Every structure is written in C-alpha cells, then in structure tokens.
Phi, psi and omega in degrees: 000132182280334183073004180284151179248127180242127177249130180244126179252112183260117187260015178270142173287348179261124182300325179248031177295166185297318178293328178291325177294317176299321179298323178293327176294317177299316180300318180296317179295319180294320178294321176303325181278359176097007181278157170267126186242133171236128180246143181229126174275103186299330181297332182270354181263154174269104178234112181272158178294151171301132181259012174058032180282340180066014177303319183296332182268355180240245184296339180287341177054045179091005178255127178282139182275349183282123182270088177214196186288350173296333178297331174281325183283325184308307181295331179290320176295319181293326182277343185291144170276329182220144180231133179242131175253125178238122183213143165284160175269119176240122179051050166074019174195197179301156173293159179300321180300318180294313184294323177303314181296312182298317180302327183282355174292348177307325181295341181273002177277143177213180181303329181268007182112196183270147174293348180264001179300140177083351180283160177263142184231148171229153180229134177235128180226139171229150184209159185270349181275188187272337181207170184292342181277306181291335180281335186095359179302329179299329177294316179294321179296315180295319177300315180299314180299316179295319181297315182291323176298316179297320181287346187060047179246186184239135172268118178271326179186155177229125179238127181213153179187165182275128178201106188274305183273153179304128178094350182303325186297332182294339177275359181253085188299325181296316178294319179298320180292321178296321178294319178299316180294323176299317178299318179298317180294319178293323180292329179269342187079023185277116176241026183291339179233076184294157177104205182281123181291000000 
C-alpha cells in the first residue's frame, strides 16, 4: 500500500459522462497502486463563485468566508498527494462546475505560496469535436499548464479525447488504458515520465 491520497474532481453534469468515465479509470489505477481515492461530482455540490471579497487574503488568514461545500473540499485538497481534474469541454474550455471550484482555490494562497504547491496533478478532458484545437480543449490544457506552473506543482499526465455521446469513451480502449496508467502513476507517486501518458 502506498498510503497516498488522490482526490478526483469531476466537472461533468452527467454522472456517467465521458470525462467521469475516464476519472473512474484513473481512480481504479490509483487504487491498484495502493492509494486512497476520493472522487467528487462537482455538479452535485453547492459551490458558489468567488465573490472577490479578499477575506481569505486578509483577516481570514487563508480561510474562505463563503459557507458552501468548498469548506468540505479545502482540507481534502490540502491533504491530497495528487489531484485530478476531469472535465468535458464546454464552449472551448472547462465546464462551469470545474471553473467554479478552481476559482475558489484562491483561498489556499498565502504569503509563502499556495497550499497546493508540490502536489501532483492530472488532467482529463473530453470533447465533442474532432480534435483538441477545434474543440477548444487546447485552451483548457494551456490554462491547466499555466495554473500548475503558478502553483509550483507537478503535471504527471494529461489524457484527452473526442467523445460526443454519453458512453462513447468506453469504446476507445487506448484512452481508457492511458487513464488507467495515469491513475497507477499518481497512486505510486511516479513522475519518471512527465507529461501526457
């Protein structure tokens, strides 16, 4: 058992959406590697937008003043060794559910940097168009890369592919296998092959 903790944030409004299916593959791979995995369907959580009050950066001392489900997620993100973001591409970038959650990471910023610094990250994206450029997935990938660089964290892998109808991704064995392998690497803490698995 690795004893590592992996948190998966699923940003699809569909419980069995294509990005959620890839997330389940990552979870299976991480569990195989001995990690403890917790997955969260962001669509089912109450996550309000950041209201730019800056309470967390002032008297709040890193605590967000908004009383919603992020208060449950914050300690889990802080305790995680690895975090996976799984999102469909909606209007050329992350889903709204995904972006709401990410925006609220602002509260984890402090004078010494982010509480997420040094953590390992994975990204899963699915889209209905034919490729990452015309679909807009490339925008989400670039945002993710910039975000992880800013956090001073590590990208372990990015898995993305075209899947329009619910369940389409299950017919793409190569993508399913890549997601499983990403989970295994996150579960072991293996960063020997950085980038897209």
